[in-house]
C-alpha positions, 0 to 999 in steps of 0.5 A: 348426896355426896356429889352435892356436898362436894359441889358445895365445898368446891364452890365455897372454896372458889368464893373464898379464893375470889375474896367473897364469903361463902354461904354457911347456912341453909337458905329458904330454897334449901329448906323448901327443896328438902321439904318436898322430899320429906313430905313426899316420903308420906306417898311412897317411893315413886312420890319421893323420886318425883320430888327428887326429880323436881329438885334436880330440874331446878338445880340443872336450870340453875347451873345452866344459867350460871355456865352461860355467864362470863366466869374465869376458866377455872370457875367455868370448868367447875360449874360445867363439871357440876352441871354434868353431875346434875344432868347425870342425877336427873337422868338416873331419876328419870330412868328410875321413874320409868321402871 
């Protein structure tokens, strides 16, 4: 979770530096992804891990889409670092579900 908070902070700073206004509230996608995990809590650990994995798959796909775009090198470097973190999260969940 700390990685995700760090990603938000870094991306928000980049948006501000580029003259934009970073998002400051939860959008519907955030509510839905958190909701998956909350609802999965009713089903036990494996169900929670599966819900978390689904969220990580969406996050990985989003970062993979963004790193293909033509951003300036500093932004591209941050996006790649975040994608590496997200791939690590996804891999951890996949291994945890096999155990």
